[in-house]
C-alpha positions in Angstrom: -17.7 128.6 55.3 -18.2 125.5 57.3 -15.1 123.3 57.9 -15.3 119.9 56.0 -13.6 116.9 58.0 -11.6 114.6 56.0 -10.8 111.2 57.6 -7.5 110.2 56.7 -8.0 106.6 57.4 -10.1 103.5 56.2 -10.7 102.1 59.7 -14.2 100.9 59.9 -14.0 101.8 63.5 -13.0 105.4 63.2 -15.7 105.7 60.7 -18.3 104.2 62.9 -17.3 106.5 65.7 -17.7 109.7 63.7 -21.1 108.5 62.2 -22.3 107.7 65.7 -21.6 111.2 66.9 -23.1 112.4 63.7 -20.0 114.0 62.6 -19.9 114.5 58.6 -16.9 113.6 57.2 -15.1 112.1 53.8 -12.4 109.9 53.5 -8.9 110.4 51.8 -6.7 107.3 52.8 -2.7 108.3 53.1 -0.2 106.1 51.2 2.5 105.7 53.7 5.1 103.0 54.7 4.4 102.6 58.4 7.5 100.6 59.2 9.6 103.4 58.9 8.6 104.3 62.4 10.6 102.2 64.6 10.5 103.9 68.0 9.7 101.7 70.8 8.1 104.4 73.0 4.2 104.0 72.5 3.6 107.9 72.8 6.3 108.8 70.2 5.2 105.9 67.8 1.7 107.0 67.7 2.6 110.4 67.4 5.0 110.0 64.7 2.6 107.6 62.9 -0.4 110.0 63.0 1.7 112.8 61.9 3.4 110.7 59.0 -0.1 109.8 57.9 -1.6 113.5 58.3 1.4 115.0 56.2 0.7 112.6 53.3 -3.0 113.7 52.8 -3.4 116.6 50.6 -5.6 119.6 51.6 -7.7 120.3 48.4 -9.7 123.4 50.1 -9.0 125.8 52.7 -12.0 124.9 54.9 -10.9 121.3 55.3 -9.4 119.8 58.4 -7.4 116.4 57.9 -7.7 113.8 60.8 -5.2 111.1 60.9 -4.7 108.6 63.8 -2.9 105.7 65.0 -3.3 103.1 67.7 -1.0 100.7 69.5 -1.4 98.5 72.5 1.5 98.7 75.0 2.4 96.0 77.6 5.5 96.1 79.4 8.4 97.2 77.3 6.3 95.9 74.1 4.2 97.4 71.3 1.3 95.3 70.4 0.1 96.1 66.8 -2.1 93.8 64.5 -0.9 90.2 64.9 0.1 88.7 61.6 -0.6 85.1 62.4 -2.5 83.1 64.8 0.8 82.5 66.8 1.0 86.4 67.1 -2.5 86.5 68.3 -2.0 83.8 70.6 1.2 85.3 72.2 -0.5 88.7 72.6 -3.7 87.1 74.3 -1.7 85.3 76.6 0.5 88.1 77.5 -2.4 90.3 78.3 -4.4 87.8 80.1 -5.0 88.9 83.7 -2.8 91.9 83.2 -3.4 95.7 82.6 -2.2 97.1 79.5 -2.2 100.7 77.9 -3.8 101.8 74.6 -2.3 105.0 73.0 -3.9 106.8 70.2 -2.3 109.5 68.5 -4.5 112.0 66.5 -3.2 114.6 64.1 -5.5 117.5 63.2 -4.4 119.7 60.4 -5.8 122.8 58.4 -4.3 125.0 55.4 -2.5 127.0 58.5 -2.2 124.9 61.5 -1.7 121.6 62.9 -2.0 119.8 66.3 -1.1 116.4 67.8 -2.8 114.9 70.6 -2.2 111.5 72.4 -4.8 109.7 74.5 -3.8 106.7 76.9 -6.4 104.2 78.3 -5.5 101.5 80.6 -7.4 98.2 80.2 -7.4 95.0 82.6 -8.1 91.8 81.1 -9.5 88.7 83.2 -7.2 85.8 83.5 -7.6 83.8 80.2 -7.5 80.2 79.9 -6.0 78.4 77.0 -9.4 77.2 75.6 -10.8 80.7 75.6 -7.6 82.0 73.6 -7.6 79.0 71.3 -11.4 79.5 70.5 -10.8 83.4 70.1 -7.9 83.1 67.7 -9.8 80.9 65.5 -12.3 83.7 64.9 -11.4 86.5 62.5 -11.8 89.3 65.5 -8.0 89.4 66.5 -6.5 90.2 63.0 -7.2 93.9 62.1 -6.7 95.0 65.8 -4.0 96.2 67.7 -3.2 94.1 70.4 -5.3 91.3 68.9 -8.6 92.4 70.3 -11.5 94.7 69.6 -13.3 96.0 72.8 -16.2 96.8 70.7 -16.5 93.2 69.3 -15.8 89.7 70.6 -12.8 90.9 72.6 -15.2 92.8 75.1 -15.8 89.5 76.9 -12.1 89.4 78.1 -12.2 93.0 79.7 -12.5 93.4 83.3 -12.3 97.2 83.3 -10.9 100.2 81.8 -9.3 103.6 83.2 -9.9 106.4 80.6 -11.8 106.8 77.5 -13.6 103.7 76.0 -13.4 105.2 72.3 -9.6 105.5 72.6 -9.4 101.8 72.9 -11.6 101.5 69.8 -9.2 103.7 67.8 -10.5 107.6 68.2 -10.9 109.5 71.3 -13.9 111.1 69.9 -15.0 113.8 72.6 -11.2 115.1 72.9 -11.1 115.2 69.1 -14.1 117.0 68.6 -13.5 119.7 71.2 -9.8 119.9 69.6 -11.2 120.4 66.0 -13.6 123.2 67.5 -10.7 124.9 68.8 -8.5 124.6 65.8 -11.3 125.8 63.5 -12.1 128.6 65.6 -8.7 130.1 65.3 -8.9 130.3 61.4 
């Protein structure tokens, strides 16, 4: 029987990435309280959040593969999640201006008999930004549903000087690594 992928997320970016690579999937969103994960370590945070989400998505059929994920931006000793206010977005963008930060995505893949968690890290360097650029940007809708207050696939692309690592990881799903891991996981069933 063919494996069925269940995306445990309502993220439009993760959906678009899976559609781009012609990976069929259905959506089953977990209902979890993410605030219970409080570790300041970005690798641990995305691992724990992806695992929490993955364990809260029921497997209805033996041939299903659950995919859950979480992404954070880390700079210095701080994790930047989604900004709640313009002041949050402004603070994040001024901190990232002219600097290199890291984007971490944790992914949990789970079948009826196995589970695996992977973490991908990509380093992103921003151009130096002036106040006018930041003020203009935080008046758009772009920063407020994205970790670190920017989307590399949208308006935020104008700030990115360079990246080292997986571009799709910055969008929220390191797709080539995930597809290969799904293939490995399902070949063992």
